[in-house]
N, C-alpha and C positions, 0 to 999 in steps of 0.2 A: 544634437540634443542628447543629453544623457538622462538616465532615470534617477540620478542623484537628487535627493530631497535635501533642501538646505538644512533641515532639522536633523538629518541623518547623514553623516559623512559617507562618501562613496564606498570606502573600504568596509563600512559597517552595514551597508544596504543588504547584503546577503543574510546577515544575522537578523535584521528587522523582518525580512521576508520569511525566514524560517519561523520566527516567533509569531508573526501575524498570519501567515498563510498555512504553514504545514503543521505546526505544533498543536493548534486547537483540534484539528481533525484526528491527530494521533491520540490525544487525550480522550476525545469522545469515543473513538473506536475501542480503546483500551477499556474504558468504563463499560461499554456495551458488551464487549467480549467477556469480561469477567462475570458480569451479571448472567449472561447466557450459559457460561461454563458451569456455574453452580446448578442451574436448572437442568442442563443436559446430564450432568453427572448424577444428579438425584433421580433422573428418569432412567438410569442404567446405561448411559452411553458408553460405548467402547472406544478406547483411545489406543492407537497402535504404539508399540514401543519404539518402532523405527522411524517415527516422524522426524522431520528436520526442523521442527519448531524451535528447538534450543538454538540452532544457528540463525534462524530467521529473526529471532528476537534481538540478536546482536547486529546482524547485517542490516536489517531494515532501518532502525534509527541511525546506525553508524554511517550508512551511505548518505543520508541527508546531512549529517555533520560533515562528512568528507566533501560533499559538493559545496557546502557553505564555506568551508575553509578555502577550497579552490576559488570560489567566487570572491572571497576577500582578497585573494592575491591577484586576481585578474583586473584589467582596467575596467572602468565603469561601463556598464552595458547601455545600449540605447533603450529608450523607453519602449519601443516597439518589441524588442526581443523579450524584455521582462514581461510585457503585457501578453505576448504569445505564450510564454512559459506559464503564466498564471492561468490563462485560458485552457491550455492543454491539461494542466493539473486539475482544474475544476471540472473539466469534461470527464477526465478519468475518475474523479471522485463521484460525479453523477452516476456513471456506470457502476462503480463499486457499490454505491449506496442503493442503487436499484437492485443489485444482487443481494445486498445485506437485508433490505426490506422484504424482498421476495423469499429469502430463506427464513425470515422471522426468527423465532427462538432457536432455530437450528444453526445460526451463524455464530462462529467464534474464531479466535485466532488459532485455537487448537483443532486438530481433526478429531471430532467427537461424533460418533454415529450411534443413534438410538436404534437398536434392532427392531425391524418391522416398520419403521417410519417410512412413509412414502418418499420417493425421490422427487425433489422439487423440479418441475418442468414449466413453471410460469415465469412471467417477467422476462428478464434477459436470458434466462435458461431456455426459453423457446428458441432463441437465436444462436446460442453458443453454449458449449459445455462448461466453461470456466470464466464467466464474465468478471468475477472478483479479481482473478489473476491478470486478466487483460487490463483491468483498471489499475492494478498495482504497477504494471509495466508503464502505463500511461503517466502515472504519478512520477516515476523516475524520469521519464522524458521531460515532463513539465518542469520539474525542479532543476534538472540539468540546464534547461533553457533559461529559466528565470535567474539562476545563480551564475550563469556563464561558466559552466563547469563541464566542458566536453570530455576531459580525460576521466575524471571520477564519475561522470555520468555514464560513459560507455562501460567503465569497469563495474559500476553498480548494476547496470542492466545485465551484464554477463554473469556476475556473481549471483544476483538475485534470481535471474532467469534459470540458472542451474539449480538453485534451491527449489524453485517452483516446479521444474520438471520432476525432481525427486519427490516433492510433495504431492504432485498429481498422481504419480504412481502409487504412493501409499494410500492416498484418498480413494482412488478408484478401486484398489484391492479391497479396502475396508468396506466400501459401499457394496461390492459384490458379495462379500462374506456376510454382511448384515441382513441380506434379503432372504 
């Protein structure tokens, strides 16, 4: 049994998944981030010059497009694999949104730290230091599964993982300096 829907040709299924499952979240998060960035900057937030956000804003959507293209070239996936991928993606989004809601107005795509603001230690931050980034890596795994994209999935995890390591270093330094 394949996941192909008679209304969507098998080769276009990855595009349909990208548009239906991934894109709405990306648009919602972009809107929320921009709203918070304005508030944080107005509150005097500090933004490091050495953040890797310029690269992240290219790699993050680019990796989803790359996995979609690989999925379009792959044979149709079984329904179970697509369902597991969607479940992993949504579980990752739940963790990420728990982190976003716990950070409240302090969350954005940019590293913006308001001097003197308390460090958030509630929600998933009670359990781990960077739940948002754990969620991001889960998103990559979920999309790689639902798109049948093992090659670009692994490449995406490695590339974005390297950016996250650099980002965490910048973020941690800025948090220390802002206290």
